[in-house]
Chimera marker file (.cmm) of the C-alpha trace (Angstrom):
<marker_set name="trace">
<marker id="1" x="250.729" y="38.400" z="41.138" r="1" g="1" b="0" radius="0.5"/>
<marker id="2" x="251.590" y="37.693" z="37.964" r="1" g="1" b="0" radius="0.5"/>
<marker id="3" x="250.290" y="34.642" z="35.644" r="1" g="1" b="0" radius="0.5"/>
<marker id="4" x="252.163" y="31.493" z="35.748" r="1" g="1" b="0" radius="0.5"/>
<marker id="5" x="253.988" y="30.947" z="31.809" r="1" g="1" b="0" radius="0.5"/>
<marker id="6" x="254.999" y="27.917" z="30.067" r="1" g="1" b="0" radius="0.5"/>
<marker id="7" x="258.270" y="28.292" z="27.734" r="1" g="1" b="0" radius="0.5"/>
<marker id="8" x="257.401" y="27.938" z="23.955" r="1" g="1" b="0" radius="0.5"/>
<marker id="9" x="257.660" y="23.724" z="24.255" r="1" g="1" b="0" radius="0.5"/>
<marker id="10" x="257.169" y="23.676" z="20.618" r="1" g="1" b="0" radius="0.5"/>
<marker id="11" x="259.648" y="26.268" z="19.405" r="1" g="1" b="0" radius="0.5"/>
<marker id="12" x="261.966" y="24.561" z="21.644" r="1" g="1" b="0" radius="0.5"/>
<marker id="13" x="261.333" y="20.714" z="20.507" r="1" g="1" b="0" radius="0.5"/>
<marker id="14" x="261.705" y="21.939" z="16.854" r="1" g="1" b="0" radius="0.5"/>
<marker id="15" x="265.318" y="23.803" z="17.445" r="1" g="1" b="0" radius="0.5"/>
<marker id="16" x="266.442" y="20.308" z="19.094" r="1" g="1" b="0" radius="0.5"/>
<marker id="17" x="265.148" y="18.294" z="16.545" r="1" g="1" b="0" radius="0.5"/>
<marker id="18" x="266.796" y="20.666" z="14.465" r="1" g="1" b="0" radius="0.5"/>
<marker id="19" x="270.185" y="19.986" z="15.995" r="1" g="1" b="0" radius="0.5"/>
<marker id="20" x="269.368" y="16.312" z="15.913" r="1" g="1" b="0" radius="0.5"/>
<marker id="21" x="268.833" y="16.364" z="12.498" r="1" g="1" b="0" radius="0.5"/>
<marker id="22" x="272.123" y="18.258" z="11.907" r="1" g="1" b="0" radius="0.5"/>
<marker id="23" x="274.010" y="15.871" z="14.223" r="1" g="1" b="0" radius="0.5"/>
<marker id="24" x="272.810" y="12.626" z="12.210" r="1" g="1" b="0" radius="0.5"/>
<marker id="25" x="273.450" y="14.253" z="9.209" r="1" g="1" b="0" radius="0.5"/>
<marker id="26" x="277.133" y="15.490" z="10.158" r="1" g="1" b="0" radius="0.5"/>
<marker id="27" x="277.726" y="11.945" z="11.480" r="1" g="1" b="0" radius="0.5"/>
<marker id="28" x="276.976" y="10.516" z="8.088" r="1" g="1" b="0" radius="0.5"/>
<marker id="29" x="278.789" y="12.696" z="6.569" r="1" g="1" b="0" radius="0.5"/>
<marker id="30" x="281.661" y="11.355" z="8.750" r="1" g="1" b="0" radius="0.5"/>
<marker id="31" x="281.481" y="8.275" z="8.562" r="1" g="1" b="0" radius="0.5"/>
<marker id="32" x="281.141" y="8.177" z="4.514" r="1" g="1" b="0" radius="0.5"/>
<marker id="33" x="284.403" y="10.147" z="4.244" r="1" g="1" b="0" radius="0.5"/>
<marker id="34" x="286.094" y="7.619" z="6.514" r="1" g="1" b="0" radius="0.5"/>
<marker id="35" x="284.666" y="4.775" z="4.396" r="1" g="1" b="0" radius="0.5"/>
<marker id="36" x="286.385" y="6.918" z="1.132" r="1" g="1" b="0" radius="0.5"/>
<marker id="37" x="289.488" y="7.263" z="3.471" r="1" g="1" b="0" radius="0.5"/>
<marker id="38" x="289.679" y="3.800" z="4.261" r="1" g="1" b="0" radius="0.5"/>
<marker id="39" x="289.026" y="2.579" z="0.384" r="1" g="1" b="0" radius="0.5"/>
<marker id="40" x="291.800" y="5.188" z="-0.452" r="1" g="1" b="0" radius="0.5"/>
<marker id="41" x="293.800" y="3.851" z="2.011" r="1" g="1" b="0" radius="0.5"/>
<marker id="42" x="293.635" y="0.312" z="1.242" r="1" g="1" b="0" radius="0.5"/>
<marker id="43" x="294.357" y="1.253" z="-2.867" r="1" g="1" b="0" radius="0.5"/>
<marker id="44" x="297.162" y="3.137" z="-1.432" r="1" g="1" b="0" radius="0.5"/>
<marker id="45" x="298.950" y="-0.075" z="0.311" r="1" g="1" b="0" radius="0.5"/>
<marker id="46" x="297.914" y="-2.198" z="-2.630" r="1" g="1" b="0" radius="0.5"/>
<marker id="47" x="299.904" y="0.429" z="-5.202" r="1" g="1" b="0" radius="0.5"/>
<marker id="48" x="302.735" y="0.638" z="-2.527" r="1" g="1" b="0" radius="0.5"/>
<marker id="49" x="303.053" y="-3.225" z="-2.540" r="1" g="1" b="0" radius="0.5"/>
<marker id="50" x="302.915" y="-3.340" z="-6.308" r="1" g="1" b="0" radius="0.5"/>
<marker id="51" x="305.831" y="-0.745" z="-6.595" r="1" g="1" b="0" radius="0.5"/>
<marker id="52" x="307.932" y="-2.064" z="-3.723" r="1" g="1" b="0" radius="0.5"/>
<marker id="53" x="307.641" y="-5.579" z="-5.817" r="1" g="1" b="0" radius="0.5"/>
<marker id="54" x="308.567" y="-4.050" z="-8.998" r="1" g="1" b="0" radius="0.5"/>
<marker id="55" x="311.418" y="-2.161" z="-7.098" r="1" g="1" b="0" radius="0.5"/>
<marker id="56" x="312.561" y="-5.523" z="-6.001" r="1" g="1" b="0" radius="0.5"/>
<marker id="57" x="312.329" y="-7.177" z="-9.520" r="1" g="1" b="0" radius="0.5"/>
<marker id="58" x="313.867" y="-4.322" z="-10.919" r="1" g="1" b="0" radius="0.5"/>
<marker id="59" x="316.646" y="-4.551" z="-8.096" r="1" g="1" b="0" radius="0.5"/>
<marker id="60" x="317.558" y="-8.446" z="-9.333" r="1" g="1" b="0" radius="0.5"/>
<marker id="61" x="317.346" y="-7.365" z="-12.974" r="1" g="1" b="0" radius="0.5"/>
<marker id="62" x="320.095" y="-4.843" z="-12.340" r="1" g="1" b="0" radius="0.5"/>
<marker id="63" x="322.475" y="-7.116" z="-10.510" r="1" g="1" b="0" radius="0.5"/>
<marker id="64" x="321.970" y="-9.569" z="-13.162" r="1" g="1" b="0" radius="0.5"/>
<marker id="65" x="322.557" y="-6.818" z="-15.852" r="1" g="1" b="0" radius="0.5"/>
<marker id="66" x="325.843" y="-5.926" z="-13.596" r="1" g="1" b="0" radius="0.5"/>
<marker id="67" x="326.904" y="-9.398" z="-13.468" r="1" g="1" b="0" radius="0.5"/>
<marker id="68" x="326.615" y="-9.760" z="-17.608" r="1" g="1" b="0" radius="0.5"/>
<marker id="69" x="328.279" y="-6.388" z="-18.246" r="1" g="1" b="0" radius="0.5"/>
<marker id="70" x="331.402" y="-7.595" z="-15.872" r="1" g="1" b="0" radius="0.5"/>
<marker id="71" x="331.346" y="-10.800" z="-17.714" r="1" g="1" b="0" radius="0.5"/>
<marker id="72" x="331.339" y="-9.130" z="-21.254" r="1" g="1" b="0" radius="0.5"/>
<marker id="73" x="333.386" y="-6.880" z="-20.028" r="1" g="1" b="0" radius="0.5"/>
<marker id="74" x="336.113" y="-9.323" z="-18.985" r="1" g="1" b="0" radius="0.5"/>
<marker id="75" x="335.889" y="-11.606" z="-22.276" r="1" g="1" b="0" radius="0.5"/>
<marker id="76" x="336.581" y="-8.430" z="-24.559" r="1" g="1" b="0" radius="0.5"/>
<marker id="77" x="339.506" y="-7.509" z="-22.395" r="1" g="1" b="0" radius="0.5"/>
<marker id="78" x="340.703" y="-11.130" z="-22.898" r="1" g="1" b="0" radius="0.5"/>
<marker id="79" x="340.215" y="-10.533" z="-26.590" r="1" g="1" b="0" radius="0.5"/>
<marker id="80" x="342.126" y="-6.973" z="-26.355" r="1" g="1" b="0" radius="0.5"/>
<marker id="81" x="345.148" y="-8.923" z="-24.652" r="1" g="1" b="0" radius="0.5"/>
<marker id="82" x="345.238" y="-12.176" z="-27.123" r="1" g="1" b="0" radius="0.5"/>
<marker id="83" x="345.399" y="-9.257" z="-30.148" r="1" g="1" b="0" radius="0.5"/>
<marker id="84" x="347.705" y="-7.813" z="-28.214" r="1" g="1" b="0" radius="0.5"/>
<marker id="85" x="350.000" y="-10.645" z="-27.659" r="1" g="1" b="0" radius="0.5"/>
<marker id="86" x="349.181" y="-11.650" z="-31.670" r="1" g="1" b="0" radius="0.5"/>
<marker id="87" x="350.375" y="-8.047" z="-32.921" r="1" g="1" b="0" radius="0.5"/>
<marker id="88" x="353.244" y="-8.340" z="-30.578" r="1" g="1" b="0" radius="0.5"/>
<marker id="89" x="354.462" y="-11.853" z="-31.885" r="1" g="1" b="0" radius="0.5"/>
<marker id="90" x="353.863" y="-11.105" z="-35.550" r="1" g="1" b="0" radius="0.5"/>
<marker id="91" x="354.152" y="-7.635" z="-36.259" r="1" g="1" b="0" radius="0.5"/>
<marker id="92" x="356.098" y="-5.606" z="-33.287" r="1" g="1" b="0" radius="0.5"/>
<marker id="93" x="359.635" y="-5.580" z="-33.291" r="1" g="1" b="0" radius="0.5"/>
<marker id="94" x="360.448" y="-7.015" z="-37.160" r="1" g="1" b="0" radius="0.5"/>
<link id1="1" id2="2" r="1" g="1" b="0" radius="0.2"/>
<link id1="2" id2="3" r="1" g="1" b="0" radius="0.2"/>
<link id1="3" id2="4" r="1" g="1" b="0" radius="0.2"/>
<link id1="4" id2="5" r="1" g="1" b="0" radius="0.2"/>
<link id1="5" id2="6" r="1" g="1" b="0" radius="0.2"/>
<link id1="6" id2="7" r="1" g="1" b="0" radius="0.2"/>
<link id1="7" id2="8" r="1" g="1" b="0" radius="0.2"/>
<link id1="8" id2="9" r="1" g="1" b="0" radius="0.2"/>
<link id1="9" id2="10" r="1" g="1" b="0" radius="0.2"/>
<link id1="10" id2="11" r="1" g="1" b="0" radius="0.2"/>
<link id1="11" id2="12" r="1" g="1" b="0" radius="0.2"/>
<link id1="12" id2="13" r="1" g="1" b="0" radius="0.2"/>
<link id1="13" id2="14" r="1" g="1" b="0" radius="0.2"/>
<link id1="14" id2="15" r="1" g="1" b="0" radius="0.2"/>
<link id1="15" id2="16" r="1" g="1" b="0" radius="0.2"/>
<link id1="16" id2="17" r="1" g="1" b="0" radius="0.2"/>
<link id1="17" id2="18" r="1" g="1" b="0" radius="0.2"/>
<link id1="18" id2="19" r="1" g="1" b="0" radius="0.2"/>
<link id1="19" id2="20" r="1" g="1" b="0" radius="0.2"/>
<link id1="20" id2="21" r="1" g="1" b="0" radius="0.2"/>
<link id1="21" id2="22" r="1" g="1" b="0" radius="0.2"/>
<link id1="22" id2="23" r="1" g="1" b="0" radius="0.2"/>
<link id1="23" id2="24" r="1" g="1" b="0" radius="0.2"/>
<link id1="24" id2="25" r="1" g="1" b="0" radius="0.2"/>
<link id1="25" id2="26" r="1" g="1" b="0" radius="0.2"/>
<link id1="26" id2="27" r="1" g="1" b="0" radius="0.2"/>
<link id1="27" id2="28" r="1" g="1" b="0" radius="0.2"/>
<link id1="28" id2="29" r="1" g="1" b="0" radius="0.2"/>
<link id1="29" id2="30" r="1" g="1" b="0" radius="0.2"/>
<link id1="30" id2="31" r="1" g="1" b="0" radius="0.2"/>
<link id1="31" id2="32" r="1" g="1" b="0" radius="0.2"/>
<link id1="32" id2="33" r="1" g="1" b="0" radius="0.2"/>
<link id1="33" id2="34" r="1" g="1" b="0" radius="0.2"/>
<link id1="34" id2="35" r="1" g="1" b="0" radius="0.2"/>
<link id1="35" id2="36" r="1" g="1" b="0" radius="0.2"/>
<link id1="36" id2="37" r="1" g="1" b="0" radius="0.2"/>
<link id1="37" id2="38" r="1" g="1" b="0" radius="0.2"/>
<link id1="38" id2="39" r="1" g="1" b="0" radius="0.2"/>
<link id1="39" id2="40" r="1" g="1" b="0" radius="0.2"/>
<link id1="40" id2="41" r="1" g="1" b="0" radius="0.2"/>
<link id1="41" id2="42" r="1" g="1" b="0" radius="0.2"/>
<link id1="42" id2="43" r="1" g="1" b="0" radius="0.2"/>
<link id1="43" id2="44" r="1" g="1" b="0" radius="0.2"/>
<link id1="44" id2="45" r="1" g="1" b="0" radius="0.2"/>
<link id1="45" id2="46" r="1" g="1" b="0" radius="0.2"/>
<link id1="46" id2="47" r="1" g="1" b="0" radius="0.2"/>
<link id1="47" id2="48" r="1" g="1" b="0" radius="0.2"/>
<link id1="48" id2="49" r="1" g="1" b="0" radius="0.2"/>
<link id1="49" id2="50" r="1" g="1" b="0" radius="0.2"/>
<link id1="50" id2="51" r="1" g="1" b="0" radius="0.2"/>
<link id1="51" id2="52" r="1" g="1" b="0" radius="0.2"/>
<link id1="52" id2="53" r="1" g="1" b="0" radius="0.2"/>
<link id1="53" id2="54" r="1" g="1" b="0" radius="0.2"/>
<link id1="54" id2="55" r="1" g="1" b="0" radius="0.2"/>
<link id1="55" id2="56" r="1" g="1" b="0" radius="0.2"/>
<link id1="56" id2="57" r="1" g="1" b="0" radius="0.2"/>
<link id1="57" id2="58" r="1" g="1" b="0" radius="0.2"/>
<link id1="58" id2="59" r="1" g="1" b="0" radius="0.2"/>
<link id1="59" id2="60" r="1" g="1" b="0" radius="0.2"/>
<link id1="60" id2="61" r="1" g="1" b="0" radius="0.2"/>
<link id1="61" id2="62" r="1" g="1" b="0" radius="0.2"/>
<link id1="62" id2="63" r="1" g="1" b="0" radius="0.2"/>
<link id1="63" id2="64" r="1" g="1" b="0" radius="0.2"/>
<link id1="64" id2="65" r="1" g="1" b="0" radius="0.2"/>
<link id1="65" id2="66" r="1" g="1" b="0" radius="0.2"/>
<link id1="66" id2="67" r="1" g="1" b="0" radius="0.2"/>
<link id1="67" id2="68" r="1" g="1" b="0" radius="0.2"/>
<link id1="68" id2="69" r="1" g="1" b="0" radius="0.2"/>
<link id1="69" id2="70" r="1" g="1" b="0" radius="0.2"/>
<link id1="70" id2="71" r="1" g="1" b="0" radius="0.2"/>
<link id1="71" id2="72" r="1" g="1" b="0" radius="0.2"/>
<link id1="72" id2="73" r="1" g="1" b="0" radius="0.2"/>
<link id1="73" id2="74" r="1" g="1" b="0" radius="0.2"/>
<link id1="74" id2="75" r="1" g="1" b="0" radius="0.2"/>
<link id1="75" id2="76" r="1" g="1" b="0" radius="0.2"/>
<link id1="76" id2="77" r="1" g="1" b="0" radius="0.2"/>
<link id1="77" id2="78" r="1" g="1" b="0" radius="0.2"/>
<link id1="78" id2="79" r="1" g="1" b="0" radius="0.2"/>
<link id1="79" id2="80" r="1" g="1" b="0" radius="0.2"/>
<link id1="80" id2="81" r="1" g="1" b="0" radius="0.2"/>
<link id1="81" id2="82" r="1" g="1" b="0" radius="0.2"/>
<link id1="82" id2="83" r="1" g="1" b="0" radius="0.2"/>
<link id1="83" id2="84" r="1" g="1" b="0" radius="0.2"/>
<link id1="84" id2="85" r="1" g="1" b="0" radius="0.2"/>
<link id1="85" id2="86" r="1" g="1" b="0" radius="0.2"/>
<link id1="86" id2="87" r="1" g="1" b="0" radius="0.2"/>
<link id1="87" id2="88" r="1" g="1" b="0" radius="0.2"/>
<link id1="88" id2="89" r="1" g="1" b="0" radius="0.2"/>
<link id1="89" id2="90" r="1" g="1" b="0" radius="0.2"/>
<link id1="90" id2="91" r="1" g="1" b="0" radius="0.2"/>
<link id1="91" id2="92" r="1" g="1" b="0" radius="0.2"/>
<link id1="92" id2="93" r="1" g="1" b="0" radius="0.2"/>
<link id1="93" id2="94" r="1" g="1" b="0" radius="0.2"/>
</marker_set>
């Protein structure tokens, strides 16, 4: 009859402890990475919001400048027409 043998429980427990340590360390790194991702996401959202506001303000300014440009163009055309009329009245066909 063969003698009864017990597994090397001490070595098995050390391996289990090592695996558990690795799992805990991995979860800790994962939690840190997730926190960094959330932080980066929040910064990105803030940057996108600021960029959107800047684009909105720029659009308003461009629209105002386009209106002003049209007004100035109309005034210049009126002045050109007035000068053409003046030249026609005083200098052409005389």
